[in-house]
N, C-alpha and C positions, 0 to 999 in steps of 0.2 A: 399319900395323904395321911395326915395325923388327925385322929379323931379326938374330940373332947368327949367326956362321959355321956352327955346328952345325945350327941350325934351317934355314938356307938350303940347306945341303947335303942335309939330309934331305928338305926340301920338293922340291928339284930331282930327287932320286932317286925320290921317289914319283911326281912328274909324268912322269919318263922311263919308269918302270915302267908306269904307267897307259897312256901312249901306246903303248909297245911291246906290251903285252898286248892293247890295243884293236885294234891293227893286225895282230896275228898271226892267221893262219887259225884259225878255231874254229867250232863249231856256232853257228847263228844264235840270238841272244837269250840266250846263256850268256856272261856277261861279268863282269869284276872292276872295271870303271871305277866303277860305282855305289858299291861298297864302299870303294874307295880315296878317291873324292870325299867320301863321307860321313865317313870317318874323318879325312881332312884337315880337314874342317869342324869336327869335334869337337876336334881337337888344336890347330889353328892359327886357328880362328875362322871365322865365317860368310863373311867376305869372301874369304879364301883358299880355302875350300871351293868357293864359287861360281865363283871365278876358275879354279881347277883344272878343275872340271867343264866349264865353258864352253870352256876352251882345248883340252882333250882332245877334245871333240866337234867343235870347229872343225877341228882337225888331221885327225881321223877322217873328217870330211865330204869331204876331198879325197884321202885316201890309203887309205881302207878297202879291204880285200880284197873287199868286197861291192859296190864301185863308189862313184861319187860320190853324195853325199847330195842334191845339187841344191837345189831350192827348200825341201826339208824341213830343211835345215841349221839355220835359225834356231830351229825347234821343238826340234831335238835339243839345241842349245846351251842354250836356256831350260830344258828339262826336266832336263838334268844339272846346270845351275847351281842349280836348286831343291833338288836332292838335297844339294849341298854347303852351301847356305844352311841347310837344315834341320839338317844335321849340326852346324853351328856353333851354332844356337839350342839344339839338344838338348845339345850339349857344355856349355853354361852351366849346365845342370841337374844335371850329374854331379859326383860327389865326386872328390877327387884320385885315389883308387884305384878303378877301375871293378870292380865285383863280379860274381861269376858269376850273381847273380840277375837281371842285365840281359840275359841271352841271349834270353829270350822277347820282352822289350821291343824288342830290336834286330831280331829276326825280324819282328815285327809292323810296325815302322817300315820295314824293307826291303821288305816286301810292299806296303805302302801307297804308298811313294815310287815303287816300280817301276810300280805301277798308274797313278799320276799321270803318270809319264814316258810310259808307253805311250798313255795317253789324249791327252796333248799331241801326241805325234808322229803318232798315227793321225788325230786330228782335223785336224792340219796337212795330212796327205796328202789327206784328203777335201776340205778347202777348196781346196787348190791344184789338185787334179784335177777339181774341180767334181763330186764324187760324193756320194752320200748318206752322211752320217756313220754312220748305223746300219749300212749295208751294209759300209762299210770296217771298222767295229768288229767285225762278225760275221766278215768275211773274215780279220781279224788275230787273232781270238780264240785260236786254237791257239798262235800265236807269243807272244801276251801271257801265256797260261797258263803256258807253259814259262818265260818270262822272270820272271814273278812267283814261280813255284815255286822256280826256281834261286836267285833273289836272297833269298827267304825263308830258305832253308837256309844260303846263304852268309853273310848278315847274322847269322843266329842263331848260327852256329858261329864266325864269324871276327871280328866287330866287337870284342868284349871283348878277346880276345888281341892283336889288331892294335893297338888303342888303348893297351893296357898296354905293349906292346913299343915303340911309338913314344914314349910318355911316358918309359919307362925309358931309352931311348937319348938322350933330351934331358935326362936327369937330373931329371925332375919327380917 
């Protein structure tokens, strides 16, 4: 993909915002990276969405206020890259102007993608720690529930306005 100056500036601003928000102290599993990664995928395509998601999680893996990601880093990178990739695939199905009727669709996608991300990272922890996968999933269930619930609300309320704002700023 070849960027025009405005597209590159906006992409870099979204990447910087995503890294900054990801690294800021916050409650566990309440995050905006998934939303930003997903919307970048919608607007800029699957490759850029996946690249942004992987990059943000890579940086987060070393600088997170929660500590180093360690061996779980590849699972976090893959999980967030999938969210950006799906955003790009989903974006191809959308019309030029994203309508308000897509709020529920975005919420469902947000909950599903967050569940996929949590499964990837929790299974990664179980495999690396040589623990029973079911036990790790049960232990992390409360965190996953909070993560899925918060992203369901966030995707449901914010995806449509954010995508429309980005597209408008790019003159699309």
